[in-house]
The first five atom37 places (N, CA, C, CB, O) and aatype in JSON, in Angstrom:
{
  "aatype": [12, 16, 6, 6, 15, 15, 16, 16, 15, 6, 10, 15, 19, 0, 12, 16, 16, 16, 7, 12, 16, 5, 19, 16, 7, 12, 16, 15, 15, 15, 14, 7, 7, 19, 6, 19, 18, 13, 5, 4, 0, 19, 10, 19, 9, 7, 19, 19, 7, 16, 0, 16, 2, 0, 10, 9, 10, 18, 0, 10, 19, 0, 15, 3, 5, 8, 11, 11, 8, 19, 10, 9, 19, 8, 5, 2, 9, 10, 3, 10, 13, 16, 15, 13, 13, 19, 19, 19, 15, 18, 15, 9, 11, 10, 4, 2, 9, 18, 10, 16, 7, 15, 19, 7, 18],
  "atom_mask": [
    [1, 1, 1, 1, 1],
    [1, 1, 1, 1, 1],
    [1, 1, 1, 1, 1],
    [1, 1, 1, 1, 1],
    [1, 1, 1, 1, 1],
    [1, 1, 1, 1, 1],
    [1, 1, 1, 1, 1],
    [1, 1, 1, 1, 1],
    [1, 1, 1, 1, 1],
    [1, 1, 1, 1, 1],
    [1, 1, 1, 1, 1],
    [1, 1, 1, 1, 1],
    [1, 1, 1, 1, 1],
    [1, 1, 1, 1, 1],
    [1, 1, 1, 1, 1],
    [1, 1, 1, 1, 1],
    [1, 1, 1, 1, 1],
    [1, 1, 1, 1, 1],
    [1, 1, 1, 0, 1],
    [1, 1, 1, 1, 1],
    [1, 1, 1, 1, 1],
    [1, 1, 1, 1, 1],
    [1, 1, 1, 1, 1],
    [1, 1, 1, 1, 1],
    [1, 1, 1, 0, 1],
    [1, 1, 1, 1, 1],
    [1, 1, 1, 1, 1],
    [1, 1, 1, 1, 1],
    [1, 1, 1, 1, 1],
    [1, 1, 1, 1, 1],
    [1, 1, 1, 1, 1],
    [1, 1, 1, 0, 1],
    [1, 1, 1, 0, 1],
    [1, 1, 1, 1, 1],
    [1, 1, 1, 1, 1],
    [1, 1, 1, 1, 1],
    [1, 1, 1, 1, 1],
    [1, 1, 1, 1, 1],
    [1, 1, 1, 1, 1],
    [1, 1, 1, 1, 1],
    [1, 1, 1, 1, 1],
    [1, 1, 1, 1, 1],
    [1, 1, 1, 1, 1],
    [1, 1, 1, 1, 1],
    [1, 1, 1, 1, 1],
    [1, 1, 1, 0, 1],
    [1, 1, 1, 1, 1],
    [1, 1, 1, 1, 1],
    [1, 1, 1, 0, 1],
    [1, 1, 1, 1, 1],
    [1, 1, 1, 1, 1],
    [1, 1, 1, 1, 1],
    [1, 1, 1, 1, 1],
    [1, 1, 1, 1, 1],
    [1, 1, 1, 1, 1],
    [1, 1, 1, 1, 1],
    [1, 1, 1, 1, 1],
    [1, 1, 1, 1, 1],
    [1, 1, 1, 1, 1],
    [1, 1, 1, 1, 1],
    [1, 1, 1, 1, 1],
    [1, 1, 1, 1, 1],
    [1, 1, 1, 1, 1],
    [1, 1, 1, 1, 1],
    [1, 1, 1, 1, 1],
    [1, 1, 1, 1, 1],
    [1, 1, 1, 1, 1],
    [1, 1, 1, 1, 1],
    [1, 1, 1, 1, 1],
    [1, 1, 1, 1, 1],
    [1, 1, 1, 1, 1],
    [1, 1, 1, 1, 1],
    [1, 1, 1, 1, 1],
    [1, 1, 1, 1, 1],
    [1, 1, 1, 1, 1],
    [1, 1, 1, 1, 1],
    [1, 1, 1, 1, 1],
    [1, 1, 1, 1, 1],
    [1, 1, 1, 1, 1],
    [1, 1, 1, 1, 1],
    [1, 1, 1, 1, 1],
    [1, 1, 1, 1, 1],
    [1, 1, 1, 1, 1],
    [1, 1, 1, 1, 1],
    [1, 1, 1, 1, 1],
    [1, 1, 1, 1, 1],
    [1, 1, 1, 1, 1],
    [1, 1, 1, 1, 1],
    [1, 1, 1, 1, 1],
    [1, 1, 1, 1, 1],
    [1, 1, 1, 1, 1],
    [1, 1, 1, 1, 1],
    [1, 1, 1, 1, 1],
    [1, 1, 1, 1, 1],
    [1, 1, 1, 1, 1],
    [1, 1, 1, 1, 1],
    [1, 1, 1, 1, 1],
    [1, 1, 1, 1, 1],
    [1, 1, 1, 1, 1],
    [1, 1, 1, 1, 1],
    [1, 1, 1, 0, 1],
    [1, 1, 1, 1, 1],
    [1, 1, 1, 1, 1],
    [1, 1, 1, 0, 1],
    [1, 1, 1, 1, 1]
  ],
  "atom_positions": [
    [[55.05, 3.51, -18.89], [54.14, 4.08, -18.26], [52.56, 4.74, -18.74], [54.88, 4.88, -17.8], [51.65, 4.96, -17.93]],
    [[52.5, 4.94, -19.92], [51.56, 4.29, -20.4], [50.71, 3.47, -20.73], [51.59, 4.31, -20.63], [49.68, 3.77, -21.34]],
    [[51.03, 2.28, -20.34], [50.51, 1.35, -20.37], [49.75, 1.33, -18.81], [51.45, 0.35, -20.82], [48.55, 1.27, -18.55]],
    [[51.06, 1.41, -17.8], [50.12, 1.09, -16.42], [49.63, 1.65, -16.22], [50.35, 0.88, -15.35], [48.73, 1.07, -15.61]],
    [[49.31, 3.2, -16.27], [48.74, 4.79, -15.99], [46.79, 3.84, -17.16], [50.4, 6.92, -17.31], [45.69, 3.69, -16.64]],
    [[47.03, 3.59, -18.11], [45.54, 3.51, -18.86], [45.38, 2.27, -17.93], [45.37, 3.25, -20.85], [44.33, 2.14, -17.3]],
    [[46.02, 1.7, -17.86], [45.41, -0.04, -16.62], [44.71, 0.32, -15.62], [46.72, -1.06, -15.63], [43.59, -0.09, -15.3]],
    [[45.67, 1.47, -14.89], [45.31, 2.24, -13.64], [43.75, 2.43, -13.87], [46.19, 3.77, -13.46], [42.81, 1.82, -13.34]],
    [[43.72, 3.62, -14.99], [42.08, 4.44, -15.16], [40.83, 3.32, -15.58], [42.12, 5.79, -16.7], [39.67, 3.3, -15.16]],
    [[41.46, 2.48, -16.47], [40.59, 1.25, -16.55], [39.8, 0.65, -15.47], [41.34, 0.29, -16.91], [38.57, 0.55, -15.5]],
    [[40.77, 0.15, -14.22], [40.3, -0.16, -13.26], [39.86, 0.64, -12.19], [40.91, -0.82, -13.0], [39.56, -0.06, -11.23]],
    [[39.75, 1.6, -12.03], [39.09, 3.14, -11.57], [38.18, 3.26, -12.13], [39.74, 4.42, -11.77], [37.27, 3.49, -11.33]],
    [[37.78, 3.23, -13.26], [36.1, 3.13, -13.89], [35.82, 2.25, -13.73], [35.63, 3.28, -15.17], [34.91, 2.45, -12.93]],
    [[35.91, 0.56, -13.97], [35.41, -0.04, -13.57], [34.52, -0.77, -12.07], [35.97, -0.2, -14.06], [33.57, -1.56, -12.03]],
    [[35.54, 0.08, -10.7], [35.5, 0.14, -9.74], [34.36, 1.27, -9.07], [36.69, 0.18, -9.57], [33.73, 1.33, -8.02]],
    [[34.49, 2.11, -10.27], [33.53, 3.72, -9.66], [31.95, 3.18, -10.5], [34.43, 5.96, -10.65], [30.94, 3.76, -10.11]],
    [[31.78, 2.12, -11.59], [30.77, 1.6, -11.98], [29.87, 0.71, -11.06], [31.17, 1.04, -12.95], [28.66, 0.68, -10.85]],
    [[31.03, -0.08, -10.54], [30.25, -1.35, -9.99], [29.85, -0.45, -8.51], [31.4, -3.09, -9.78], [28.8, -0.76, -7.95]],
    [[30.66, 0.57, -7.95], [30.06, 1.37, -6.97], [28.75, 1.56, -6.71], [0.0, 0.0, 0.0], [27.92, 1.31, -5.83]],
    [[28.87, 2.31, -8.2], [27.18, 3.49, -8.14], [26.28, 1.58, -8.72], [27.05, 5.78, -10.3], [25.28, 1.15, -8.13]],
    [[26.63, 1.19, -9.33], [25.0, 0.21, -9.46], [24.63, -0.66, -8.67], [24.79, -0.65, -10.58], [23.58, -1.26, -8.92]],
    [[25.66, -1.11, -7.08], [25.65, -1.04, -5.83], [24.9, 0.02, -5.5], [26.81, -1.03, -5.31], [23.68, -0.12, -5.55]],
    [[25.35, 1.03, -5.19], [24.14, 2.18, -4.19], [22.41, 2.59, -4.94], [25.12, 4.14, -4.1], [21.43, 3.03, -4.33]],
    [[22.54, 2.26, -6.43], [21.57, 2.72, -6.97], [20.05, 1.78, -6.5], [22.0, 2.75, -8.47], [18.99, 2.22, -6.07]],
    [[20.6, -0.05, -6.85], [20.48, -0.41, -6.76], [19.52, -0.4, -5.05], [0.0, 0.0, 0.0], [18.3, -0.26, -5.03]],
    [[19.95, -0.5, -4.39], [19.83, 0.08, -2.46], [18.03, 0.5, -2.74], [21.31, 2.22, -1.79], [17.51, 1.32, -3.51]],
    [[17.63, -0.12, -2.09], [16.13, 0.62, -1.7], [15.49, 0.59, -0.24], [14.97, -0.08, -2.57], [15.77, -0.26, 0.61]],
    [[14.68, 1.55, -0.09], [14.19, 1.32, 1.16], [13.21, 0.24, 1.25], [13.66, 2.47, 1.65], [12.67, -0.21, 0.24]],
    [[12.98, -0.14, 2.27], [11.85, -1.07, 2.81], [10.81, -0.59, 3.29], [12.17, -1.86, 3.73], [9.7, -1.09, 3.09]],
    [[11.06, 0.7, 4.17], [10.35, 1.46, 5.1], [9.16, 2.53, 4.26], [11.53, 2.31, 6.0], [9.82, 3.24, 3.51]],
    [[7.64, 2.87, 4.13], [7.56, 4.03, 4.09], [8.75, 5.52, 3.82], [7.02, 3.93, 5.1], [9.97, 5.36, 3.9]],
    [[8.34, 6.43, 3.61], [8.47, 7.67, 3.73], [7.32, 8.38, 4.88], [0.0, 0.0, 0.0], [6.42, 7.75, 5.45]],
    [[7.47, 9.15, 4.96], [6.91, 9.84, 6.27], [5.69, 10.54, 5.66], [0.0, 0.0, 0.0], [4.65, 10.29, 6.27]],
    [[5.5, 11.66, 4.22], [4.22, 11.69, 3.66], [3.99, 10.55, 3.11], [4.0, 12.65, 2.79], [2.89, 10.88, 2.67]],
    [[4.09, 9.61, 2.81], [3.59, 7.91, 2.28], [3.12, 7.59, 3.51], [4.87, 6.62, 1.67], [1.94, 7.35, 3.24]],
    [[3.22, 7.43, 4.57], [3.27, 6.48, 6.47], [1.86, 7.89, 6.38], [5.58, 6.73, 8.35], [0.84, 7.24, 6.15]],
    [[1.63, 8.72, 6.42], [0.43, 10.11, 6.9], [-0.44, 9.98, 5.54], [1.28, 12.15, 7.12], [-1.38, 10.77, 5.67]],
    [[-0.5, 9.43, 4.51], [-1.21, 9.6, 3.21], [-2.03, 7.89, 3.62], [0.1, 9.83, 1.47], [-3.18, 7.45, 3.5]],
    [[-0.89, 7.39, 4.08], [-1.76, 5.38, 4.66], [-2.88, 5.46, 5.48], [-0.66, 4.14, 5.91], [-4.02, 5.01, 5.58]],
    [[-1.96, 6.36, 6.14], [-3.12, 6.46, 7.8], [-4.28, 7.32, 7.24], [-2.28, 7.55, 9.56], [-5.37, 6.74, 7.35]],
    [[-4.33, 8.28, 6.8], [-5.4, 9.05, 6.28], [-6.62, 7.83, 5.76], [-4.75, 10.09, 4.97], [-7.67, 7.55, 6.33]],
    [[-6.08, 7.28, 4.52], [-6.97, 6.12, 3.41], [-7.81, 4.97, 4.93], [-5.25, 4.76, 1.94], [-8.88, 4.36, 4.96]],
    [[-6.93, 5.08, 5.74], [-7.02, 3.79, 6.84], [-8.52, 4.23, 7.08], [-5.79, 3.77, 8.5], [-9.56, 3.72, 6.66]],
    [[-8.3, 5.46, 7.98], [-9.69, 6.29, 8.55], [-10.31, 6.6, 7.67], [-9.61, 7.51, 9.29], [-11.46, 6.61, 8.12]],
    [[-10.37, 6.98, 6.24], [-11.78, 7.25, 5.72], [-12.29, 5.5, 5.53], [-11.74, 8.36, 4.02], [-13.49, 5.27, 5.38]],
    [[-11.61, 4.73, 5.54], [-12.16, 3.13, 5.41], [-12.94, 2.75, 6.58], [0.0, 0.0, 0.0], [-14.06, 2.25, 6.49]],
    [[-12.31, 3.01, 7.75], [-13.1, 2.63, 8.78], [-14.07, 3.43, 8.93], [-12.52, 2.5, 9.88], [-15.13, 2.87, 9.19]],
    [[-14.13, 4.89, 8.83], [-15.65, 5.8, 8.62], [-16.52, 4.89, 7.59], [-15.39, 7.62, 7.79], [-17.71, 4.67, 7.8]],
    [[-15.92, 4.45, 6.6], [-16.57, 4.32, 5.71], [-17.43, 3.56, 5.79], [0.0, 0.0, 0.0], [-18.58, 3.7, 5.37]],
    [[-16.87, 2.46, 6.44], [-17.15, 1.34, 6.46], [-18.46, 1.0, 8.08], [-15.54, 0.64, 6.4], [-19.42, 0.25, 8.3]],
    [[-17.86, 1.88, 8.71], [-19.09, 2.43, 9.77], [-20.37, 3.0, 9.98], [-18.82, 3.06, 10.25], [-21.07, 2.66, 10.94]],
    [[-20.75, 3.96, 9.02], [-21.5, 4.37, 8.05], [-22.37, 3.51, 7.36], [-20.79, 4.87, 7.29], [-23.57, 3.39, 7.62]],
    [[-21.62, 2.8, 6.3], [-22.39, 1.95, 5.21], [-23.55, 0.85, 6.56], [-20.83, 0.73, 3.94], [-24.78, 0.94, 6.56]],
    [[-22.62, -0.25, 7.71], [-22.98, -0.52, 8.32], [-24.17, 0.03, 8.66], [-22.28, -0.62, 8.79], [-25.29, -0.44, 8.49]],
    [[-23.77, 1.29, 9.28], [-25.12, 1.62, 10.03], [-26.67, 2.24, 8.9], [-24.55, 3.04, 11.25], [-27.86, 2.17, 9.22]],
    [[-26.29, 2.62, 8.01], [-27.35, 2.73, 7.1], [-27.98, 1.73, 6.48], [-27.05, 3.37, 6.26], [-29.01, 2.03, 5.87]],
    [[-27.43, -0.02, 6.49], [-27.58, -0.82, 6.43], [-28.32, -1.39, 6.98], [-26.99, -1.04, 6.4], [-29.27, -1.9, 6.38]],
    [[-28.13, -1.57, 8.66], [-28.5, -2.11, 9.72], [-29.92, -0.52, 9.7], [-26.97, -2.38, 11.12], [-31.07, -0.46, 10.14]],
    [[-29.6, -0.17, 9.45], [-31.11, 1.23, 9.92], [-32.33, 0.42, 8.27], [-30.18, 4.25, 9.37], [-33.49, 0.05, 8.46]],
    [[-31.94, 0.38, 7.47], [-32.76, 0.36, 6.47], [-33.51, -1.23, 6.84], [-31.88, 0.59, 4.95], [-34.72, -1.44, 6.78]],
    [[-32.6, -2.11, 7.17], [-33.27, -3.27, 7.87], [-33.75, -3.12, 8.9], [-32.64, -4.22, 8.09], [-34.57, -4.02, 9.0]],
    [[-33.76, -2.47, 9.85], [-34.34, -2.47, 11.19], [-35.8, -1.84, 10.88], [-33.39, -1.57, 12.35], [-36.79, -2.04, 11.59]],
    [[-35.78, -0.86, 9.41], [-37.01, 0.04, 9.51], [-37.88, -0.42, 8.65], [-36.82, 1.46, 9.24], [-38.92, 0.19, 8.42]],
    [[-37.38, -2.23, 7.75], [-38.15, -2.73, 6.76], [-38.28, -1.8, 5.53], [-39.41, -3.04, 7.32], [-39.24, -1.68, 4.78]],
    [[-37.54, -1.41, 5.51], [-37.06, -0.47, 4.2], [-36.22, -0.97, 3.47], [-36.46, 0.77, 4.45], [-35.78, -0.25, 2.57]],
    [[-35.78, -2.11, 3.58], [-34.72, -2.72, 2.87], [-35.79, -3.21, 1.92], [-33.68, -3.83, 3.67], [-35.34, -4.35, 1.76]],
    [[-36.77, -3.17, 1.25], [-37.72, -3.89, 0.24], [-38.2, -2.87, -0.84], [-39.05, -4.53, 1.02], [-38.57, -3.31, -1.93]],
    [[-38.23, -1.52, -0.59], [-38.58, -0.74, -1.17], [-37.2, -0.13, -1.57], [-39.54, -0.07, -0.52], [-37.48, 0.3, -2.69]],
    [[-36.26, 0.09, -1.43], [-35.12, 0.65, -1.63], [-33.97, -0.28, -2.3], [-34.77, 1.17, -0.38], [-32.93, 0.38, -2.25]],
    [[-33.78, -1.27, -2.77], [-33.44, -2.05, -3.25], [-31.77, -1.84, -3.87], [-34.48, -2.27, -3.99], [-30.72, -2.47, -3.76]],
    [[-32.27, -0.43, -4.63], [-30.92, -0.12, -5.43], [-29.46, 0.84, -3.68], [-31.7, 1.59, -7.31], [-28.28, 0.92, -3.37]],
    [[-30.57, 1.17, -3.32], [-29.84, 2.03, -1.97], [-29.1, 0.35, -1.24], [-31.5, 3.14, -0.51], [-27.92, 0.27, -0.91]],
    [[-29.72, -0.37, -1.17], [-28.77, -1.62, -0.29], [-27.78, -2.28, -1.1], [-29.69, -2.93, 0.3], [-26.78, -2.71, -0.52]],
    [[-27.93, -2.47, -2.61], [-27.17, -2.86, -2.96], [-26.19, -2.02, -2.96], [-27.43, -3.32, -3.76], [-25.11, -2.52, -2.63]],
    [[-26.2, -1.14, -3.16], [-25.05, 0.61, -3.16], [-24.14, -0.01, -2.04], [-26.02, 2.69, -2.42], [-23.13, -0.7, -1.92]],
    [[-25.16, 0.68, -1.24], [-24.48, 0.2, 0.52], [-23.38, -1.36, 0.68], [-26.25, -0.29, 1.77], [-22.17, -1.3, 0.91]],
    [[-23.86, -2.18, 0.56], [-23.59, -3.52, 0.47], [-21.99, -3.38, 0.02], [-24.67, -4.35, -0.61], [-20.9, -3.63, 0.55]],
    [[-22.52, -2.74, -1.51], [-20.51, -3.17, -1.96], [-19.8, -1.87, -1.84], [-20.05, -3.8, -3.99], [-18.69, -1.88, -2.37]],
    [[-20.2, -0.56, -1.19], [-19.38, 0.19, -0.13], [-19.01, -0.56, 0.71], [-19.93, 1.2, 0.53], [-17.79, -0.55, 0.88]],
    [[-19.68, -1.32, 1.42], [-19.34, -1.58, 2.64], [-17.58, -2.81, 2.61], [-20.97, -2.3, 3.33], [-16.52, -2.78, 3.24]],
    [[-18.21, -3.83, 1.41], [-17.26, -4.55, 1.52], [-15.93, -4.19, 0.67], [-17.77, -5.71, 1.28], [-14.99, -4.97, 0.47]],
    [[-16.07, -2.49, 0.1], [-15.15, -1.69, -0.85], [-13.99, -1.5, 0.3], [-15.91, -0.07, -1.57], [-12.86, -1.96, 0.44]],
    [[-15.12, -0.26, 1.33], [-14.27, 0.08, 2.31], [-13.81, -1.09, 3.19], [-14.88, 1.09, 3.06], [-12.73, -1.45, 2.71]],
    [[-14.09, -1.82, 4.18], [-13.53, -3.06, 4.48], [-12.46, -3.55, 4.0], [-14.23, -3.85, 4.28], [-11.43, -3.73, 4.64]],
    [[-12.63, -3.8, 2.76], [-11.31, -4.54, 1.72], [-10.05, -3.7, 1.63], [-11.79, -4.72, -0.03], [-8.91, -4.13, 1.47]],
    [[-10.53, -2.07, 1.81], [-9.18, -0.64, 1.91], [-9.14, -1.1, 3.41], [-9.71, 1.59, 1.55], [-7.92, -0.99, 3.59]],
    [[-9.48, -1.4, 4.25], [-9.37, -1.22, 5.26], [-7.88, -2.62, 6.26], [-11.04, -1.17, 5.54], [-7.13, -2.46, 7.22]],
    [[-8.12, -3.63, 5.47], [-7.91, -4.43, 5.1], [-6.4, -4.13, 4.38], [-9.0, -4.81, 4.53], [-5.31, -4.29, 4.95]],
    [[-6.59, -3.69, 3.08], [-4.73, -3.54, 2.38], [-4.27, -2.74, 3.19], [-4.32, -2.83, 0.73], [-3.24, -3.0, 3.81]],
    [[-5.17, -1.22, 3.38], [-4.16, -0.17, 3.91], [-3.0, -0.78, 5.08], [-5.13, 1.07, 4.65], [-1.77, -0.71, 5.0]],
    [[-3.95, -1.5, 6.36], [-3.32, -2.02, 7.47], [-2.37, -2.85, 7.28], [-4.06, -2.54, 8.23], [-1.47, -2.79, 8.12]],
    [[-2.23, -3.77, 6.32], [-1.52, -4.36, 6.02], [-0.12, -3.43, 5.53], [-2.21, -5.17, 5.26], [1.04, -3.59, 5.92]],
    [[-0.58, -2.57, 4.68], [0.55, -2.28, 4.33], [1.14, -1.1, 5.13], [0.5, -2.11, 3.02], [2.32, -0.76, 5.06]],
    [[0.43, -0.65, 5.71], [0.9, 0.45, 7.16], [1.68, -0.83, 7.99], [-0.88, 1.34, 8.39], [2.73, -0.44, 8.5]],
    [[1.53, -1.57, 8.12], [2.36, -2.52, 9.6], [3.84, -3.33, 8.21], [0.55, -4.57, 10.77], [4.48, -4.29, 8.63]],
    [[4.03, -3.05, 7.4], [4.85, -3.63, 6.48], [5.81, -5.52, 7.24], [6.07, -2.08, 6.13], [6.91, -5.91, 7.6]],
    [[4.11, -6.12, 7.03], [4.77, -7.47, 7.32], [5.33, -7.85, 6.09], [3.8, -8.61, 7.85], [5.01, -7.46, 4.97]],
    [[6.52, -8.92, 6.54], [7.6, -9.13, 5.43], [6.86, -10.85, 5.75], [9.76, -8.58, 5.81], [6.88, -11.42, 6.84]],
    [[6.45, -11.24, 4.84], [5.97, -12.82, 4.57], [7.03, -13.42, 3.8], [4.51, -13.02, 3.7], [7.93, -12.95, 3.09]],
    [[6.62, -14.8, 4.19], [8.6, -15.91, 3.64], [7.82, -16.38, 3.12], [9.97, -17.13, 4.67], [6.67, -15.95, 3.2]],
    [[8.19, -17.66, 2.27], [7.5, -18.74, 2.02], [6.79, -18.45, 0.57], [0.0, 0.0, 0.0], [7.0, -17.42, -0.07]],
    [[6.12, -19.27, 0.25], [4.69, -18.85, -1.44], [3.88, -17.64, -1.1], [3.04, -20.34, -1.76], [3.37, -17.07, -2.06]],
    [[3.7, -17.21, -0.1], [3.18, -15.87, -0.2], [3.54, -14.4, 0.38], [2.15, -16.06, 0.16], [2.93, -13.36, 0.61]],
    [[4.92, -14.91, 0.5], [6.05, -13.39, 0.48], [6.35, -12.89, -0.37], [0.0, 0.0, 0.0], [6.3, -13.59, -1.39]],
    [[6.68, -11.88, -0.51], [7.24, -10.47, -1.53], [8.6, -10.4, -1.22], [6.55, -8.81, -1.19], [9.31, -9.55, -1.75]]
  ]
}
């Protein structure tokens, strides 16, 4: 009787640990509620940053001040590209596109 009970207890322990491994191994592919709001806020900030940097560059070029203020022009160009790539990257994160093949995740 003791052999049978020990075999049963080992079997239940093995089944329990296997079940726990499967439960802890599962991950959610969709972001949580707070993460979605954070990504939307970053996306809005990126769009506003892109628009304002483009507007400043346009104003500097239109008034022929871009030759006098080279540092400001270069800083706005860097900010413009950074804001644009923030918009692109967070748009992709927010859409949660599943890519297959060599570029998929």
